[in-house]
C-alpha positions in Angstrom: 2.6 8.9 5.3 -0.7 9.8 6.8 -2.5 12.0 4.0 -6.0 13.1 2.8 -5.7 13.3 -1.0 -8.0 15.7 -3.0 -9.2 14.6 -6.4 -10.2 18.0 -7.4 -8.0 20.7 -9.0 -9.0 23.9 -10.8 -6.9 23.3 -13.8 -6.0 19.6 -14.0 -8.6 16.9 -14.9 -9.2 14.1 -12.4 -7.2 11.5 -14.4 -4.1 13.5 -14.1 -4.5 14.3 -10.4 -5.0 10.4 -9.9 -1.9 9.7 -11.9 0.1 12.2 -9.7 -1.3 10.6 -6.4 -0.4 7.1 -7.6 3.2 8.3 -8.4 3.6 10.0 -5.1 2.6 6.7 -3.3 4.9 4.8 -5.5 7.6 7.1 -4.7 7.1 7.1 -0.9 7.1 3.3 -0.8 10.4 3.0 -2.9 12.1 5.6 -0.6 11.1 3.6 2.5 12.2 0.4 1.1 15.6 1.8 0.3 16.2 2.9 3.8 19.0 1.0 5.8 17.5 -2.2 7.4 18.8 -2.6 10.9 20.2 -5.9 12.1 17.7 -8.7 12.9 15.2 -7.2 10.3 15.0 -8.9 6.8 13.0 -6.2 5.0 10.5 -3.1 5.5 6.9 -4.3 5.5 3.9 -1.9 5.5 0.8 -1.2 7.4 -1.8 0.4 5.0 -5.1 1.9 5.8 -7.5 3.3 3.3 -10.9 5.0 3.5 -13.1 7.8 2.3 -12.2 9.6 5.5 -9.8 9.0 8.3 -12.6 7.8 10.6 -13.6 5.1 8.3 -10.3 4.0 7.1 -9.7 0.2 7.1 -6.7 -2.0 6.7 -5.7 -3.3 3.3 -2.6 -4.8 1.5 -0.2 -2.5 -0.1 -1.0 -4.3 -3.5 -4.5 -3.1 -3.3 -3.9 0.7 -3.0 -4.1 1.3 -6.8 -7.4 -0.5 -6.9 -9.0 1.3 -4.1 -7.9 4.6 -5.6 -9.5 3.5 -8.9 -12.6 2.6 -6.9 -12.7 6.1 -5.3 -12.6 7.6 -8.9 -15.5 5.4 -10.0 -17.6 6.5 -7.1 -16.7 10.2 -8.2 -15.7 11.2 -4.5 -13.7 14.3 -4.0 -11.0 13.0 -1.6 -9.7 10.0 0.2 -7.5 9.1 3.2 -4.4 6.9 2.8 -2.1 5.8 5.6 1.1 3.9 4.9 3.5 3.2 7.9 6.8 1.3 7.5 7.4 -1.7 10.0 10.2 -4.3 10.4 9.3 -7.4 8.3 10.8 -11.0 8.9 11.0 -13.8 6.4 8.9 -16.8 7.2 10.8 -20.0 7.2 9.0 -22.8 5.4 9.1 -26.4 6.9 11.2 -28.4 4.4 9.4 -31.7 5.5 6.0 -30.1 4.7 7.2 -29.5 1.0 8.4 -33.2 0.7 5.2 -34.7 2.0 3.2 -32.5 -0.4 5.2 -33.7 -3.3 5.0 -37.3 -2.4 1.0 -36.9 -2.1 0.7 -36.1 -5.7 
């Protein structure tokens, strides 16, 4: 998803528009996560970029999207750019010896 969202609407208040945008983003992420995961991939991960315009978009975590949208509303901007791209994710394997050493040091 690469999209510039407008926060203005002739009939709807900004709060309802923001609510609809957050719902659309949540629905997109859920749809992407439910897609078939190919062999060798553990899960779907996401690369996200957010900014006031496409040129100024910076990387952020998926968990920070709603906070960023709320910040744009506080700044009273009329639009923002959001990019969410699915990528293959792999689980990291923790070293069992490191866990044992941490427990012993306490």
